[in-house]
C-alpha positions in Angstrom: -117.3 -185.9 -71.4 -117.1 -182.8 -73.5 -119.2 -182.0 -76.5 -117.2 -180.2 -79.1 -118.8 -177.9 -81.6 -116.6 -176.6 -84.4 -117.5 -173.2 -85.7 -115.1 -171.8 -88.3 -115.7 -168.1 -88.5 -113.4 -165.2 -89.3 -113.4 -163.8 -85.8 -111.0 -162.5 -83.2 -110.9 -162.9 -79.5 -111.4 -159.9 -77.3 -108.3 -160.9 -75.3 -106.0 -161.4 -78.3 -103.9 -158.5 -79.3 -101.8 -158.0 -82.4 -98.3 -156.7 -82.0 -98.9 -153.0 -81.1 -96.4 -150.2 -81.1 -95.2 -148.4 -78.0 -93.5 -145.0 -77.8 -91.4 -143.0 -75.4 -93.2 -139.9 -74.1 -92.2 -136.9 -72.0 -94.5 -137.5 -69.0 -93.7 -135.5 -65.8 -95.8 -137.7 -63.5 -94.0 -139.9 -60.9 -95.9 -142.8 -62.4 -98.2 -143.3 -65.3 -100.0 -145.9 -67.4 -102.2 -146.1 -70.5 -104.4 -149.2 -71.0 -106.8 -150.4 -73.5 -110.1 -151.1 -71.7 -111.3 -154.0 -73.8 -108.1 -156.1 -73.8 -106.3 -154.8 -70.7 -103.2 -154.3 -73.0 -100.7 -151.8 -71.5 -99.9 -149.3 -74.2 -97.6 -147.0 -72.2 -96.1 -147.2 -68.7 -93.8 -145.3 -66.4 -93.0 -146.7 -62.9 -96.4 -148.3 -63.1 -95.8 -150.6 -60.1 -94.5 -148.0 -57.7 -96.7 -147.7 -54.6 -97.7 -144.1 -54.1 -100.4 -142.2 -52.2 -103.4 -142.0 -54.5 -105.6 -139.4 -52.7 -109.2 -139.3 -53.9 -108.6 -141.8 -56.7 -109.3 -144.1 -53.7 -112.9 -143.5 -54.6 -112.6 -145.6 -57.7 -112.6 -148.6 -55.4 -115.3 -147.1 -53.2 -117.5 -146.5 -56.2 -116.8 -150.1 -57.4 -118.1 -151.6 -54.2 -121.1 -149.3 -54.2 -121.9 -150.2 -57.9 -121.6 -153.9 -57.1 -124.2 -153.5 -54.4 -126.5 -151.6 -56.8 -126.1 -154.2 -59.6 -126.8 -157.2 -57.3 -130.0 -155.5 -56.1 -129.0 -155.1 -52.4 -128.8 -151.4 -52.8 -131.1 -149.2 -54.9 -130.6 -145.7 -56.2 -133.8 -144.5 -54.4 -132.8 -146.0 -51.1 -132.6 -143.3 -48.3 -129.4 -142.7 -46.4 -129.4 -140.9 -43.1 -126.3 -138.9 -42.6 -124.3 -139.8 -39.5 -122.3 -137.4 -37.4 -119.1 -139.1 -38.5 -119.9 -138.7 -42.2 -120.9 -135.0 -41.8 -117.6 -134.3 -39.9 -115.3 -135.3 -42.8 -112.8 -132.8 -43.9 -111.3 -132.2 -47.4 -113.6 -132.2 -50.4 -117.3 -132.4 -49.3 -120.8 -131.3 -50.1 -121.6 -130.2 -46.5 -124.0 -132.9 -45.4 -125.6 -132.3 -42.0 -126.2 -135.0 -39.4 -129.7 -136.5 -39.5 -130.3 -135.2 -43.1 -131.6 -137.8 -45.5 -130.5 -138.3 -49.1 -131.1 -140.8 -51.9 -128.2 -143.1 -52.8 -128.2 -141.6 -56.3 -127.6 -138.1 -54.9 -124.7 -139.2 -52.7 -123.2 -141.1 -55.6 -123.3 -137.9 -57.7 -121.5 -136.1 -54.9 -118.7 -138.8 -55.0 -118.4 -139.1 -58.7 -118.5 -135.4 -59.5 -117.4 -133.4 -56.4 -115.2 -136.1 -54.8 -117.3 -135.7 -51.6 -115.6 -137.3 -48.6 -118.8 -136.9 -46.5 -120.9 -138.6 -49.2 -118.5 -141.6 -49.6 -118.5 -142.2 -45.8 -122.3 -142.1 -45.7 -122.6 -144.7 -48.5 -119.8 -146.8 -46.9 -121.9 -147.0 -43.7 -125.1 -147.7 -45.7 -123.6 -150.5 -47.8 -121.5 -152.3 -45.2 -122.8 -151.1 -41.9 -119.7 -149.2 -40.9 -116.7 -147.5 -42.4 -114.4 -150.1 -41.0 -116.3 -153.0 -42.6 -116.2 -151.1 -45.9 -112.4 -150.7 -45.7 -112.1 -154.4 -45.1 -114.2 -155.1 -48.2 -112.0 -152.7 -50.2 -108.9 -154.7 -49.3 -110.6 -158.0 -50.0 -111.6 -156.7 -53.4 -108.1 -155.5 -54.1 -106.8 -159.0 -53.2 -109.3 -160.7 -55.4 -108.2 -158.5 -58.3 -104.6 -159.4 -57.8 -103.5 -155.9 -56.8 -100.0 -156.3 -55.4 -99.2 -152.7 -54.6 -102.5 -151.5 -53.1 -103.7 -151.1 -49.5 -106.5 -149.1 -48.1 -106.9 -147.6 -44.6 -109.7 -145.2 -45.4 -112.6 -144.8 -47.9 -111.8 -141.4 -49.2 -108.1 -141.0 -49.8 -107.0 -138.4 -47.3 -103.3 -138.8 -46.4 -102.8 -141.7 -44.0 -99.9 -144.1 -43.4 -100.3 -147.4 -45.1 -102.8 -146.0 -47.7 -101.3 -146.4 -51.2 -101.7 -147.8 -54.7 -99.9 -147.9 -58.0 -100.7 -146.6 -61.5 -101.1 -150.2 -62.7 -103.3 -151.2 -59.9 -105.4 -148.1 -60.3 -105.9 -149.0 -64.0 -107.2 -152.5 -62.9 -109.6 -150.9 -60.5 -110.8 -148.5 -63.1 -111.3 -151.2 -65.7 -113.4 -153.2 -63.1 -115.5 -150.2 -62.3 -116.1 -149.4 -65.9 -117.8 -152.8 -66.3 -120.6 -151.2 -64.4 -121.4 -148.8 -67.3 -124.0 -146.9 -65.3 -121.2 -145.1 -63.4 -120.4 -143.1 -66.5 -123.8 -141.5 -66.2 -122.4 -139.7 -63.2 -118.7 -139.3 -64.0 -119.4 -137.7 -67.4 -121.5 -134.9 -66.0 -119.7 -131.6 -65.7 -122.1 -129.7 -63.4 -125.4 -130.2 -61.7 -127.4 -128.9 -58.7 -128.2 -131.1 -55.7 -131.2 -130.1 -53.6 -130.7 -130.4 -49.8 -133.5 -131.3 -47.4 -134.0 -127.7 -46.4 -134.6 -126.7 -50.0 -131.2 -125.1 -50.6 -129.0 -126.3 -53.5 -125.4 -127.5 -53.8 -123.6 -126.7 -57.0 -121.7 -129.9 -58.0 -118.9 -129.3 -60.4 -116.8 -132.1 -61.7 -113.3 -132.1 -60.5 -112.2 -133.8 -63.7 -112.3 -130.8 -66.1 -111.4 -133.0 -69.1 -115.0 -134.3 -69.3 -115.8 -130.8 -70.6 -112.6 -129.9 -72.5 -111.5 -133.2 -74.1 -113.8 -134.8 -76.6 -114.6 -138.4 -75.6 -113.5 -138.2 -71.9 -116.4 -139.4 -69.7 -114.6 -140.2 -66.4 -113.2 -141.1 -64.0 -111.6 -139.7 -60.8 -109.2 -137.0 -59.7 -107.1 -136.8 -56.5 -105.0 -134.4 -54.6 -103.3 -134.2 -51.2 -100.0 -132.8 -50.1 -98.5 -136.2 -50.0 -100.0 -137.6 -53.2 -99.7 -134.5 -55.4 -102.1 -134.2 -58.3 -103.5 -137.5 -59.6 -106.0 -138.5 -62.2 -107.5 -141.8 -63.4 -109.2 -140.8 -66.7 -111.2 -142.7 -69.3 -112.4 -141.8 -72.8 -113.9 -143.5 -75.8 -113.6 -142.8 -79.5 -114.6 -145.1 -82.4 -115.2 -148.1 -80.0 -111.7 -147.7 -78.5 -112.0 -147.0 -74.8 -108.7 -146.0 -73.0 -107.8 -145.8 -69.3 -105.0 -143.5 -68.3 -103.5 -142.9 -64.8 -101.1 -140.2 -63.7 -99.8 -140.0 -60.1 -97.6 -137.5 -58.3 -98.0 -134.5 -60.6 -96.8 -131.1 -59.5 -99.8 -129.2 -60.6 -103.3 -129.5 -62.1 -102.0 -128.2 -65.4 -99.3 -131.0 -65.6 -101.9 -133.5 -64.5 -104.1 -132.5 -67.4 -101.4 -132.1 -70.0 -99.9 -135.5 -69.2 -103.4 -137.1 -69.4 -104.0 -135.4 -72.7 -100.6 -136.7 -74.1 -101.5 -140.2 -73.1 -105.0 -140.2 -74.6 -103.9 -138.4 -77.8 -101.2 -141.1 -78.2 -103.7 -143.9 -77.7 -106.4 -142.6 -79.9 -104.0 -141.6 -82.7 -102.0 -144.8 -82.6 -104.5 -147.6 -82.0 -107.9 -148.8 -83.2 -110.2 -151.6 -82.4 -112.1 -153.9 -84.8 -115.4 -155.1 -83.4 -115.7 -158.5 -85.0 -118.7 -160.1 -83.4 -121.3 -158.7 -81.0 -122.0 -160.7 -77.8 -125.7 -160.9 -78.7 -125.0 -162.9 -82.0 -125.7 -166.6 -81.9 -122.8 -169.0 -82.2 -124.7 -172.2 -82.2 -126.8 -174.5 -79.9 -126.0 -176.9 -77.1 -128.0 -179.6 -75.3 -129.3 -178.8 -71.8 -130.0 -181.7 -69.6 -133.1 -181.6 -67.5 -134.1 -178.2 -68.9 -137.5 -176.9 -69.9 -135.8 -176.4 -73.2 -133.7 -179.2 -74.5 -131.3 -176.9 -76.4 -129.9 -173.4 -75.6 -128.4 -170.9 -78.0 -124.8 -170.0 -77.3 -123.4 -166.4 -77.3 -120.2 -164.7 -76.1 -120.0 -163.3 -72.7 -118.2 -160.3 -74.1 -117.9 -158.7 -77.6 -115.0 -160.0 -79.7 -112.7 -157.1 -80.3 -109.3 -156.8 -82.0 -106.8 -154.2 -81.0 -104.6 -153.0 -83.8 -102.2 -150.4 -84.7 -104.0 -147.7 -86.7 -102.4 -148.7 -90.0 -103.1 -152.5 -89.6 -105.7 -154.5 -91.3 -108.0 -156.9 -89.5 -106.9 -160.5 -89.4 -108.8 -163.8 -90.1 -109.0 -166.4 -87.4 -110.9 -169.6 -86.7 -112.3 -170.8 -83.5 -113.6 -173.9 -81.8 -116.2 -174.0 -79.1 -115.8 -176.4 -76.2 -118.8 -176.9 -74.0 -119.0 -178.9 -70.9 -122.1 -180.9 -70.0 -124.9 -178.5 -69.1 -127.6 -179.2 -66.6 -130.6 -176.9 -65.9 -131.1 -174.4 -64.4 -128.7 -172.2 -66.4 -128.7 -168.4 -66.3 -127.8 -166.0 -69.0 -124.3 -164.9 -68.1 -123.3 -168.2 -66.6 -120.0 -169.3 -68.2 -120.8 -172.7 -69.9 -117.6 -173.2 -71.9 -114.9 -171.5 -74.0 -114.2 -170.4 -77.5 -110.7 -171.3 -78.5 -109.2 -168.9 -81.0 -106.9 -170.5 -83.6 -104.6 -168.9 -86.1 -104.4 -170.2 -89.8 -101.9 -172.9 -88.7 -104.3 -174.2 -86.0 -102.2 -172.8 -83.1 -104.2 -171.7 -80.1 -104.1 -167.9 -79.6 -106.5 -167.3 -76.8 -109.8 -168.3 -75.2 -113.1 -166.5 -74.6 -116.0 -167.4 -72.3 -119.4 -168.3 -73.7 -122.8 -168.3 -72.1 -126.5 -168.9 -73.1 -128.6 -166.1 -74.5 -131.5 -166.7 -72.2 -132.3 -168.4 -68.9 -133.1 -172.1 -69.1 -135.3 -173.3 -66.2 -135.2 -176.7 -64.7 -137.9 -179.1 -66.2 -140.6 -180.3 -63.8 -142.0 -183.8 -63.8 -144.7 -183.0 -66.3 -142.1 -181.6 -68.7 -140.0 -184.8 -68.4 -143.1 -187.0 -68.8 -144.2 -185.3 -72.0 -140.6 -185.4 -73.3 -140.3 -189.1 -72.7 -143.7 -189.8 -74.2 -142.7 -188.0 -77.3 -139.4 -189.9 -77.6 -141.3 -193.2 -77.1 -143.8 -192.4 -79.8 -141.0 -191.5 -82.2 -139.0 -194.7 -81.6 -142.0 -197.0 -81.5 
């Protein structure tokens, strides 16, 4: 039995997109893509599903798994990681970690996000999943859960190895998932920083993504280069609430990698805009909660409602209807309890958005239920 609450508001779903324009661009990369972060709308693409070596852009997935562990509380920034012999022996980009040295998780994460440190990512892979092999298994499971059809991992860092590949489209999905963990931007946006080693010496960390310094709004995400992969970059930037994700793969030089990324971002920021219609903290209404300490809970959106438009377009008016299933305590903030159905002016369904409660609702104890029943009996009698 569903309880239907009708709320007619001029709102727009964050997954509904007006007809947006696309354009042909002179992009030299083997493959490329430009995506709107909020909606997932592909704004430009070139060979976006071609499987290619992705070099250190691999660390987008590595950082995603690490951030998931941090956000679920099983890993803390201040946790200590002892560097193994295997981690310290990694080639390629590194921050020269020594076996037996001890570092905080936060310092190793900086090494990955800024300096693309292969030794640091192996150390955190071992810390989070017990071994590098278990971490790689988790990477592939995550790729499968995200529906990535053209991605397979055989290492955690991206050095050339047979069977290790991804596509521009799949990289954009990984990046979008990583950016849901907003704290990662505190590391990827930093251009330079010093890391103090256990012996007191310092390592100068310089971001391999130079656009964080030279392109206004860019605050991530991950570069890559190997002989097989060429020059690659998954980048993200934000202006006026519009966050874009771009990916270029198989570039011939750093200069072309940067210029193509700038072309993509310039096109996105100059052509599109977003309209923030309703903040996810605003109350939509109330619903009954069975067996809860509180009998009613306030309903909010899981995500902000955002409209993606061409720059010259005006925002549209839409109505929406909330469908809520029977809710029984306990209910946690963030739990999906129903959907908002977005309707156009003809009543045609456009899209759906998840809703949740704005605070945790605990399960009522026997005393709570006794008092509640007593109150109802007094009212009816």
